[in-house]
N, C-alpha and C positions, 0 to 999 in steps of 0.2 A: 303868739299871735302870728308871728312870720311863719310858722309851721302850717297854721291853719290856711292863711293865704297861699302859700306854695301848693299845699295839697288842692285847695280849690282850683287853682290855676291848672295843675296837672289833670284833674278831673275834667275841667272844661275842655282842656287840650285834647284829651283822649276822645271826647265827644265829637269835637270839631274835626279831628282827623277821621274819625269814622264817618261822619257826615259828608266830608269832602271826598271821601274815597268812595262812597255809595253814590254820590252825585256824579263822579267821573265815571264810574262803572254804568250807571244809566245813560249817560251819553254815548259810552262805547256800544251798549246794547242797541241803542236807537240808531247808530250809524251802521251796526251790523245787519239791523232788520232791513234799513233802507237798501243796503247793498244786496240783501237777499232778494228784496221785491225788484231791484234792477236786473238781477241774473235771471229771475223768473220771466221779466219781461224779454229779455234777450234770447230765453229759449223759445218762447212764443213767436218772437220774431225770426229766428232760425227755421222753424217750422214752416211759417208763412213764406219766407223766402224760398225754401226747399219748393214749396208748392207752386210758386209763381216760376221757378226756375224748370220745374218739371212740365208746367203748362207751355211755357216758351219753347222747351226743347221738342215737345210734341208737335208743336205747330211747325216748327222748322223740318222736322222728320216728315209730316204730312205734304210739305212743299217739295221735299226732295223726292218723295216717293211718286209724287204727281209728275215731276219732271221726268223722272226715270221711266214711268209709264209712257209719257207722252214721246219720249225719245225712242223707246222701243216700237211703240205703235207707228211712228214716222217711218222706221226701218222696215215696216211691213211684217212685224213679229206679233203673234197671237201673246198677248200680254198676260192672259189668264191660264196659259198651260205650258208645259215643257220647261226648258231652263229659264225663261222669262218669270213663270210663277215661282220657280225656285229662288231666284235672283231677289224677287220682291219679299218672299217669305224670310230669306235669310236677313234681308235688310230690316225687316220689322222685328224680328228676334234680337238683333243686335241694338236696335233702339230701345227695346224693352229692357234689356241689359243695362244700358245705359241710364235710363229712366229709375231703375232700381238702385242703381249706385247714386243717382242724385238724391233719391228718397232717404236712402241708408245715411249718407253724409249729413243730411239735414237733421235727422233724428239723433245722430251721434252728436253733432254740434249742440243740439238742445239738450241732450243728456248731460253733457259737460257743464252746462249753465245751470241746469238742475241740480247737479252735484254740488256746484259752487254756492247755489242758494242754499242748501242744506247745511254747507260748511258755515256759512255766515249766520244761520239760524243757530246753529250750535255755539258758536262765538258769542252769540247774544246771550244765549241761556247762561254760558259760562260767566260772562261780565256781571248778569244780574245776581248770579249766586255770589261771585266775588264782592259785590257792593253789599248784598246782605250780610255776609260774613264780617266785613269791614266794619259795618255799624254794629253788629253784635259785639264784636272785638272792642270798639269804642266805648260802648255801654259798659261792658264787663271791666275795661281799664278804669273807666271812671268810677264805677262802684268800687274797685279794689283801692283806688287811692282814697276814696271817702272812708272805706272801711278801715284802712291803715291808720287814718287820723284818729278815728273813734277808738282803735285798739290802743293807740299810744296815750289815750286819755285826753285828747286834745278837746273834743267836744264834751265828753262825759266826766271829765275831770280823772284824776289818776284812779285807775281802776283797783279795786280793793281785791286782795287775794280772797278766796273763800277759805273759811276756817277748816283746819285739818282735823279729820276724826281721830279720836284717841283709839288706840288699838284694843284696849281692854273695855268692855261695857260694864259699869258698875252699878251695883243696886244701890238702892237708898241708903242702905246700912253702910256700904262700902264708901258712898259718896260723904255721908256725914263723918266717918272716921277720917278721911283724908281731907279735911276742910282747908288745909293750908294750900291746895291747889284749887284753882278757880276753873269750874266746869260748868257748862251750861247744858241743859236737857233740851234735846230737839223733839220735834213732834214724831220723828219717827223712832223714838225710843232710846237713841244714842246719845252719847255725851260728847261734847267737843271742848277742846282746850282753848281759853282765849286770854 
């Protein structure tokens, strides 16, 4: 009776461990999925901030170029030709390079957050797989415990060994002649000693 109780408790413990591990893995997966969503939001935010920074920079450049033109015009220089035109063109080209750097940095930051989101999603997937494996292991452990009890004869009583077949197959004549031995005929046509 004690063996039956211990085996039942062992089976229940295996199931409980599997269920607890699966529950923990689900919580880890949910946390990783939340982190992935946050990283994606940070990526979107990085792109939007980059756009705002680019717009702000372009506005500052427009103000600077306006002041530059006004200063040149006040000096009596033709602002659309010669060195004044070249100066303004160089200023515009430099501003466009700075705008490209701002855009590139925003995209690189967004890419970093997207890579984090992918990593978090992979962690969530691994946690879910770990939970499924833990639950499967718990079920297998419980089944093994219960089968070991059945194999020991706990539930089914002492298991009886199957009769061993006699190596020689006797005909009816031989069987009658060796009546001192007890043989039993099987449906398959062989004889077993019992």
